[in-house]
TORMIVEX-582843 format. One record per atom (N, C-alpha, C): x, z, y; residue in one letter. Coordinates in steps of 0.001 Angstrom, whole numbers, padded with zeros to 6 digits, always signed. Example, Ala and Ser with C-alpha at 12.3 -4.5 7.8 and 13.67 -1.06 7.14 Angstrom:
BEGIN
+013190+007800-005690A +012300+007800-004500A +013200+007800-003300A +012850+007080-002250S +013670+007140-001060S +012900+007870+000030S 
//
This chain:
BEGIN
+106169+144882+087332M +106482+143743+088209M +107263+144209+089433M +106807+145295+090058S +107452+145733+091286S +108883+146179+091050S +109143+146820+089901S +110469+147388+089682S +111541+146316+089654S +111321+145233+088889H +112396+144242+088805H +112483+143424+090076H +111378+143246+090819T +111424+142502+092072T +112238+143252+093118T +111979+144553+093283I +112701+145329+094282I +114163+145461+093895I +114446+145596+092603S +115836+145680+092184S +116590+144414+092551S +115934+143273+092400A +116570+142009+092743A +116876+141938+094227A +116016+142506+095063E +116265+142519+096500E +117544+143280+096816E +117858+144316+096049Q +119071+145086+096280Q +120298+144416+095654Q +120091+143724+094544L +121213+143136+093826L +121772+141902+094513L +120921+141134+095185L +121384+139899+095807L +122441+140147+096879L +122242+141089+097819P +123314+141351+098796P +124607+141811+098141P +124500+142568+097036V +125706+143011+096336V +126461+141819+095783V +125749+140888+095168L +126390+139703+094607L +127027+138858+095699L +126378+138780+096860L +126911+137982+097968L +128176+138599+098553L +128277+139925+098514S +129403+140607+099143S +130585+140834+098199S +130353+140752+096898L +131453+140979+095951L +132576+139958+096159L +133833+140375+096055P +134953+139434+096223P +135032+138452+095065P +135626+137319+095331K +135826+136323+094282K +136860+136836+093291K +136731+136376+092070S +137657+136809+091021S +138589+135666+090636S +139871+136020+090431D +140864+135030+090012D +140925+134879+088494D +140212+135756+087776E +140240+135709+086322E +139374+134554+085811E +139821+133933+084758K +139079+132832+084160K +137826+133362+083465K +136661+132784+083740P +135427+133263+083109P +135461+133090+081600P +134951+134087+080898D +134808+134020+079451D +133316+133925+079147D +132790+132719+079314L +131353+132492+079166L +130934+132681+077700L +129693+133117+077464P +128603+133095+078443P +128358+134392+079201P +128987+135508+078800F +128592+136781+079384F +129695+137503+080158F +130932+137216+079909H +132006+137967+080543H +132618+137156+081689H +132245+137506+082894F +132840+136911+084086F +132549+137824+085269F +133455+137816+086229L +133349+138669+087407L +133357+137800+088660L +133243+138460+089795G +133339+137754+091069G +131994+137505+091708G +132046+137369+093047G +130848+137077+093818G +131130+135978+094821G +130419+136013+095933F +130575+134971+096956F +131551+135378+098061F +131811+136691+098181E +132737+137216+099189E +132352+136740+100596E +131079+136871+100938L +130598+136463+102254L +130708+137625+103229L +130800+137306+104502S +130849+138338+105540S +129472+138966+105710S +129443+140130+106360T +128179+140821+106606T +127237+139957+107425T +127771+139251+108406K +126935+138398+109246K +126319+137256+108445K +127104+136644+107562S +126588+135543+106741S +125496+136034+105794S +125702+137211+105216I +124688+137787+104338I +123411+138060+105121I +123568+138545+106363G +122400+138808+107199G +121599+137550+107465G +122275+136432+107730Y +121569+135181+107977Y +120819+134714+106734Y +121458+134869+105585I +120800+134448+104341I +119565+135296+104066I +119671+136599+104250L +118527+137471+104034L +117432+137218+105066L +117821+136889+106296S +116827+136571+107318S +116043+135321+106950S +116725+134358+106340S +116044+133125+105949S +114968+133391+104910S +115109+134478+104133Q +114085+134808+103146Q +112741+135098+103812Q +112786+135842+104916G +111546+136143+105611G +110868+134896+106144G +111658+133965+106681F +111105+132708+107194F +110501+131874+106069F +111234+131761+104959I +110745+130973+103828I +109481+131595+103245I +109447+132922+103174Q +108276+133582+102606Q +107053+133402+103498Q +107256+133390+104804T +106138+133147+105714T +105547+131765+105492T +106406+130757+105370I +105946+129392+105110I +105243+129311+103762I +105822+129929+102750S +105240+129876+101408S +103876+130540+101359S +103738+131672+102050T +102496+132423+101996T +101383+131763+102803T +101707+131295+103989L +100669+130774+104888L +100331+129312+104634L +101259+128529+104099I +101032+127087+103953I +100971+126659+102491I +101990+127015+101708V +102074+126525+100336V +101110+127256+099412V +101058+128592+099515F +100230+129380+098601F +098745+128999+098649F +098107+128878+099823P +096683+128504+099825P +096415+127169+099136P +097310+126203+099325F +097131+124893+098686F +097246+125008+097167F +098256+125742+096691V +098486+125859+095253V +097362+126633+094581V +096945+127749+095177T +095897+128564+094552T +094548+127852+094571T +094313+127024+095580K +093076+126236+095610K +093092+125159+094540K +094263+124630+094256R +094396+123558+093276R +094374+124083+091846R +095049+125208+091572F +095195+125689+090205F +094425+126974+089907F +094013+127702+090935G +093314+128957+090714G +094242+130155+090827G +093647+131333+091000T +094421+132556+091224T +095259+132933+090009T +094641+132942+088828L +095356+133381+087628L +096487+132429+087265L +096229+131130+087348A +097277+130151+087014A +098450+130251+087986A +098156+130471+089271T +099220+130633+090263T +100067+131864+089961T +099393+132948+089597F +100110+134182+089265F +100994+133966+088040F +100469+133306+087024R +101240+133081+085809R +102441+132181+086065R +102267+131145+086885M +103404+130279+087215M +104535+131084+087830M +104176+132001+088708S +105180+132822+089376S +105858+133770+088395S +105043+134502+087625V +105583+135521+086720V +106415+134891+085607V +105987+133755+085101L +106726+133093+084023L +108061+132519+084501L +108203+132313+085805S +109458+131768+086328S +110512+132849+086551S +110090+134111+086675Y +111032+135183+086964Y +112119+135359+085895Y +111786+135348+084593P +112867+135515+083610P +113954+134458+083729P +113583+133222+083958F +114573+132155+084104F +115392+132347+085381F +114734+132831+086444L +115439+133073+087697L +116533+134111+087511L +116177+135255+086925Y +117148+136326+086744Y +118219+135958+085731Y +117899+135073+084816L +118878+134654+083819L +119984+133800+084430L +119627+132909+085370V +120603+131928+085868V +121345+132377+087117V +120823+133368+087850V +121451+133751+089122V +122940+134081+088981V +123363+134908+088028P +124801+135237+087958P +125691+134026+087729P +125185+133007+087052Y +126013+131847+086734Y +126312+130981+087956Y +125617+131239+089056V +125917+130509+090289V +127341+130801+090746V +127845+132006+090439T +129178+132405+090881T +130292+131666+090147T +129983+131036+089006V +131023+130327+088260V +130940+128821+088467V +130043+128378+089340L +129954+126956+089654L +131152+126521+090496L +131456+125237+090533P +132504+124749+091445P +132191+125117+092884P +133199+125321+093681Q +133037+125808+095047Q +132070+124960+095858Q +132107+123650+095685V +131277+122766+096476V +129798+122905+096125V +129482+123447+094955M +128088+123560+094507M +127510+124949+094719M +128340+125908+095076R +127865+127295+095129R +126794+127530+096197R +127063+127150+097431M +126117+127431+098507M +124802+126664+098345M +124813+125365+097992P +123531+124699+097735P +122740+125376+096624P +123429+125789+095553A +122739+126474+094461A +122196+127823+094917A +122948+128512+095783L +122502+129807+096297L +121213+129668+097090L +121150+128689+097986Y +119935+128505+098784Y +118770+128050+097917Y +119041+127291+096865L +117984+126924+095926L +117428+128164+095236L +118316+129089+094873I +117893+130347+094251I +117048+131167+095220I +117469+131220+096487V +116726+131993+097488V +115316+131432+097662V +115194+130106+097763V +113877+129482+097908V +113021+129764+096677V +113631+129650+095505W +112915+129907+094254W +112409+131346+094209W +113279+132303+094501K +112915+133722+094432K +111809+134077+095415K +111956+133626+096648V +110992+133982+097681V +109637+133310+097433V +109654+132058+096997T +108408+131366+096710T +107673+132023+095549T +108416+132387+094498A +107794+133071+093363A +107199+134398+093794A +107884+135104+094671Q +107372+136382+095166Q +106111+136187+095985Q +106074+135124+096794S +104894+134835+097610S +103698+134467+096744S +103967+133824+095612F +102888+133417+094718F +102427+134544+093804F +103180+135640+093738A +102847+136717+092809A +102002+137816+093444A +102334+138243+094665F +101677+139421+095235F +100215+139202+095631F +099858+138150+096366P +098436+137982+096707P +097526+137835+095482P +097869+136987+094487P +097015+136916+093299P +096942+138235+092541P +098037+138990+092540L +098037+140271+091847L +097009+141219+092457L +096914+141235+093785Q +095929+142086+094444Q +094506+141644+094101Q +094289+140345+094068I +092953+139818+093759I +092578+140126+092315I +093503+139891+091381L +093235+140157+089971L +093031+141646+089714L +093759+142468+090442L +093603+143916+090298L +092207+144346+090737L +091739+143787+091852A +090401+144121+092327A +089324+143625+091370A +089552+142445+090780N +088574+141904+089834N +088484+142719+088552N +089545+143451+088236S +089551+144220+086992S +088713+145485+087085S +088349+145895+088294A +087545+147107+088467A +086110+146859+088002A +085548+147794+087265R +084192+147645+086756R +083138+148029+087781R +083574+148662+088854S +082641+149061+089905S +083389+149143+091227S +082654+148846+092316N +083257+148963+093644N +083665+150401+093953N +083038+151373+093281K +083305+152770+093570K +084699+153207+093113K +085288+152466+092194V +086611+152857+091679V +087731+152008+092269V +087406+151119+093212L +088435+150262+093807L +089487+151089+094540L +089025+152131+095255G +089971+152978+095978G +090947+153666+095041G +090416+154215+093941T +091278+154874+092955T +092236+153890+092311T +091721+152705+091988L +092547+151684+091345L +093674+151225+092260L +093341+150909+093516N +094367+150461+094461N +095356+151570+094784N +094865+152813+094867G +095759+153937+095127G +096747+154158+093996G +096262+154053+092755T +097144+154192+091594T +098176+153072+091557T +097742+151849+091872A +098671+150714+091888A +099736+150891+092957A +099332+151358+094148A +100291+151570+095224A +101291+152681+094866A +100792+153745+094246S +101679+154840+093842S +102671+154379+092777S +102193+153578+091832S +103075+153067+090783S +104141+152156+091372S +103740+151321+092336A +104706+150430+092980A +105772+151227+093728A +105357+152300+094401S +106321+153143+095126S +107287+153824+094162S +106774+154259+093016L +107636+154887+092016L +108663+153891+091487L +108209+152661+091259C +109135+151628+090775C +110180+151291+091829C +109775+151299+093109R +110732+151035+094188R +111791+152122+094273R +111444+153323+093836A +112415+154415+093851A +113338+154352+092641A +112784+154027+091482I +113564+154034+090248I +114368+152750+090075I +113752+151597+090422G +114368+150301+090168G +115766+150142+090735G +115974+150330+092051P +117318+150154+092617P +118349+151126+092042P +117922+152374+091797T +118854+153359+091249T +119327+152959+089856T +118379+152567+089020L +118723+152164+087663L +119573+150896+087668L +119220+149955+088537S +120008+148723+088623S +121424+148999+089112S +121572+149997+089994G +122902+150362+090467G +123789+150874+089344G +123221+151721+088474Y +123996+152218+087332Y +124377+151074+086388Y +123433+150158+086166I +123714+149027+085279I +124762+148115+085907I +124707+147949+087246Q +125706+147143+087945Q +127105+147728+087758Q +127228+149029+087924S +128533+149684+087752S +129041+149545+086327S +128142+149734+085361A +128539+149591+083960A +128961+148161+083656A +128238+147205+084202G +128560+145806+083965G +129923+145420+084513G +130247+145891+085716L +131552+145595+086306L +132685+146211+085502L +132442+147392+084953S +133479+148039+084153S +133737+147289+082850S +132740+146591+082359F +132892+145803+081130F +133239+144348+081423F +133389+144006+082694G +133749+142648+083048G +132585+141686+083043G +131377+142180+083348S +130192+141322+083350S +129380+141593+084605S +129455+140679+085581V +128732+140867+086828V +127243+140584+086676V +126857+139921+085606G +125462+139530+085432G +124600+140543+084712G +125175+141664+084264M +124413+142610+083450M +123134+143113+084117M +123146+143534+085397P +121893+144012+086001P +120849+142909+086132P +121288+141683+086360W +120332+140575+086453W +119672+140317+085103W +120445+140390+084047W +119887+140146+082719W +119004+141305+082268W +119304+142516+082738A +118412+143644+082461A +117072+143428+083149A +117110+142946+084400N +115869+142613+085098N +115136+141472+084402N +115891+140570+083784C +115292+139464+083041C +114430+139995+081905C +114898+141027+081213L +114130+141600+080113L +112827+142224+080616L +112904+142905+081764V +111692+143480+082353V +110725+142371+082757V +111276+141282+083310A +110441+140156+083722A +109780+139477+082526A +110478+139428+081393V +109888+138864+080178V +108672+139677+079753V +108786+140995+079834L +107656+141860+079494L +106464+141578+080405L +106736+141452+081716G +105656+141134+082646G +105053+139767+082384G +105886+138800+082001A +105387+137453+081715A +104482+137448+080500A +104865+138214+079470V +104032+138291+078264V +102687+138938+078582V +102705+139997+079365L +101454+140671+079724L +100541+139759+080533L +101116+138893+081355S +100301+137996+082172S +099499+137019+081326S +099977+136726+080114L +099270+135789+079240L +097965+136371+078709L +097824+137689+078776F +096617+138347+078287F +095653+138709+079417F +095995+138357+080645M +095149+138677+081783M +094032+137655+081930M +092917+138095+082486T +091792+137208+082775T +091429+137346+084242T +090777+136332+084774S +090398+136357+086187S +088910+136589+086377S +088190+136883+085297T +086745+137106+085392T +086473+138446+086052T +085745+138482+087170P +085437+139754+087829P +084615+140658+086921P +084945+141945+086902Q +084207+142915+086096Q +083046+143530+086863Q +082893+143183+088135H +081783+143690+088936H +081432+142642+089967H +080268+142768+090539E +079822+141844+091563E +080535+142144+092877E +081183+141143+093428T +081902+141302+094687T +081281+140407+095742T +080922+141003+096872S +080312+140222+097934S +081348+139322+098591S +080864+138349+099340E +081773+137425+100018E +082653+138169+101014E +082073+139174+101700K +082844+139949+102666K +083945+140739+101972K +083644+141356+100809E +084641+142127+100085E +085755+141231+099567E +085373+140060+099071A +086385+139123+098575A +087338+138703+099684A +086777+138480+100897Q +087615+138097+102022Q +088541+139234+102415Q +088054+140480+102376E +088885+141628+102717E +090028+141794+101714E +089739+141562+100437I +090777+141666+099412I +091865+140632+099645I +091437+139405+099954E +092400+138335+100180E +093242+138599+101416E +092594+139110+102502E +093334+139428+103710E +094337+140552+103460E +093944+141547+102670A +094851+142652+102362A +096067+142164+101590A +095841+141213+100688A +096952+140656+099918A +097926+139926+100829A +097392+139143+101794Y +098260+138431+102727Y +099036+139405+103605Y +098367+140495+104039V +099034+141480+104887V +100188+142130+104145V +099973+142493+102864E +101037+143134+102094E +102235+142208+101936E +101966+140938+101647T +103061+139989+101497T +103791+139791+102815T +103052+139754+103936S +103679+139585+105240S +104555+140778+105584S +104088+141992+105203L +104880+143189+105465L +106190+143161+104691L +106136+142638+103460I +107360+142515+102669I +108338+141581+103356I +107808+140472+103898A +108664+139523+104609A +109283+140173+105841A +108485+140971+106578C +108999+141655+107764C +110075+142662+107382C +109877+143364+106250D +110875+144332+105790D +112202+143656+105514D +112153+142468+104909M +113397+141755+104616M +114078+141300+105887M +113283+140876+106898E +113874+140452+108162E +114534+141625+108872E +113865+142812+108866E +114447+143987+109507E +115709+144428+108780E +115699+144288+107443L +116865+144679+106662L +118073+143846+107014L +117837+142580+107330S +118950+141664+107551S +119343+141511+109009S +118518+141984+109951T +118815+141791+111362T +120037+142593+111799T +120087+143870+111378S +121178+144726+111820S +122538+144230+111368S +122736+143955+110056P +124069+143486+109678P +124415+142136+110249P +123409+141306+110563A +123695+139982+111110A +124205+140078+112536A +123687+141039+113294D +124046+141141+114701D +125213+142086+114949D +125494+142942+113944A +126544+143937+114161A +127914+143309+114063A +128814+143797+114877D +130189+143292+114862D +131083+144456+114489D +131152+144729+113171V +131884+145885+112698V +132939+145427+111720V +133958+146269+111556A +135017+145951+110596A +134486+146161+109198A +134869+145260+108320E +134390+145327+106948E +135541+145722+106041E +135249+146636+105103E +136238+147035+104141E +136144+146141+102924E +137244+145582+102450P +137190+144686+101299P +136765+145444+100044P +135942+144796+099229L +135501+145383+097986L +136493+145015+096878L +136611+145870+095910T +137482+145597+094780T +136681+145682+093502T +137109+144941+092526L +136456+144950+091220L +137251+145840+090281L +136625+146870+089796D +137287+147815+088908D +136845+147538+087474D +137773+147097+086653R +137448+146790+085267R +137815+147923+084301R +138172+149063+084859R +138499+150182+083975R +137266+150725+083324R +137294+150962+082061A +136130+151472+081319A +135816+152894+081775A 
//
């Protein structure tokens, strides 16, 4: 789950900064071009992600999880990721008047799904432990795995992005992430929310608070990532699309 999510965080600014293409799209898979937005505009869009995620986590998520439950909320989020990654590249081939509204719809969709995925994941992970004594080991292993995915995901997506541009397909890294998301969605169908050990009310509250803190930190990271380019007034070098194999 972490690998394709973090890769998407890196891919979105790339798609926003890529220059527009004058070549006619050869749908469904061969088309180039991006939004060709300035660094400042990209910074504002990325900053809005942190704001939207804060609203989703503090207001929308508690209502949804209370209504549908932790596992159902997690599944709704995970099952939406493959469709999200599948359609994102096609936003670039929409008519000019529809591009920005569709882009902001994608941003809201992505951030809301992310807000609905991380807190339930922490709760379900804690419930899977057969004893309180192994919670530390379980959470430590999960954190280490997430860090490893954060290191591998962007690098691998970068290579796929370069290969895709050389073949005339800007959507290749997104569709690769779609395949990873499909795997995560299938695995979510076999998950259960039944606790494997007795958890006190205090422990349950600590788990939930930890999940909210992790999601909030992710939102803060995105805001810090976008603040510098939004405020900086630097010359930008135009990007070019290289279709040479």
